[in-house]
N, C-alpha and C positions, 0 to 999 in steps of 0.2 A: 446628700444626693438630692438634686432638684427634680421634681416631677415635671414632666413635659405636659403642657396643656394642649389638648386637641381642640382645634376651633370647632364651633358648632356649625355643622354643615347643613343643617335644616334650612337656614335662610338661603344658602347658595342653591340647594335643590329646589326650593320654592321659586326662586328667581329664574332658574333654568326651565322649570315647568311652565312658568308664565311666558317666557320667551318662545318656547315650543308652541304653545297655544296660539300666540300672535303670528308666528310663522305659518302655522297650519291655516289660520284664518286668511292670511295674505295670499297663500298659495291657491286658495279657491274654496268653494263650498264643499263640505264633506257630505256626500250622499251615499246612503247604504243601498247597494245594488240589489235587485230582486231577480229571481230566475225567469219570470215571465218574459222580460225584455229579450233575453238571449234565446230562450226556447222558442219564442214566436218570431223574432226578427233577426236572429243569428248574428253574424259578424257586424251588421250595421249597428246593433245596440252597443257592441264593444267599441266600435270606432267612435260612436257618439260620446260614450263615457270618456274615452281617451281625449277626444277633442275638447270637451268641457273641462277636464282635469288640466290639460295643457294650456288652453286659451281662455277659459271662462266663457260665459254666455255672451253671445252677440246681442241678443235681446231676451227679455223675459216677458211672458204673457201670464195672465191670471184668469182663472175661472171662478165664478161666484161660490163654488163649493169648497174653495181653499186649495185647489190643485194649481200648481205653477208649472209653466212650460218653459224650459230653457232651450234656446235655439243656438245652434253652432254650425258654422260652415266647415264642412269636411274637407280633407285634403284633396279629394277628387272633384271638388266644386259643388257637390250636392249639399243641400241643407237638411239637417236632422234636428229632432227635438227629443228632449227627455222630460217626461211628466214626473213631478215630484210632489209629495205631500208631507206635511209636518205630522209626526207621530211620536208622542211621548218626548217631545223636545228635540227630536232628530229628524233630519230630512231623509225620506225613504223614496226610492224610485218606484213609480208605478209601471212605467214602460219607457222604451226609447226606440224610435224608428224614424225612417225616412218616409215622408208622405208622397205618394204618387211617383212622379218622375224625379223628385228631389229638387225641383226648381223652386226659386223664391216665391213665385206666384202660386204654385201648388200648396206650398206650406202656409202662406198667408191666407189663401182662400179657405183652407181647412181651419186655421186658428180663429179667423174672424167670425166663424159660425157660432162660437160659444165662449170666446175669451177676448180680453182686451189687453193692450200693452200695459206693462207694469214698469214704471220708471224709477221707483224707489228701491231701497234695499229689501231683501226678503225679510219677512217678519220673523 
């Protein structure tokens, strides 16, 4: 009787895990949501999260303290932002909201008070 040899599947599982990580990275930035955004800004926060998940950031801005602001144009035409920070190697949401009337000018007036455009990849 010949024993049947089972292939070592560890290499296959490792390759599949690597592909999954690459797909997740290509799909967008994984940000851990926080309660503040939804509790303070309601449905706008959820809409901004969904917009960034679906479309990525239109622009990114940076503040000297390490906070990054991802900007997204919402389906209704308003502009929203999500503030994120790096914490223990993960991106964590500080807040997400629409500034003022949601216009591009209201958003950029707000951001230029304390942040600058970030053109590279997030650190």
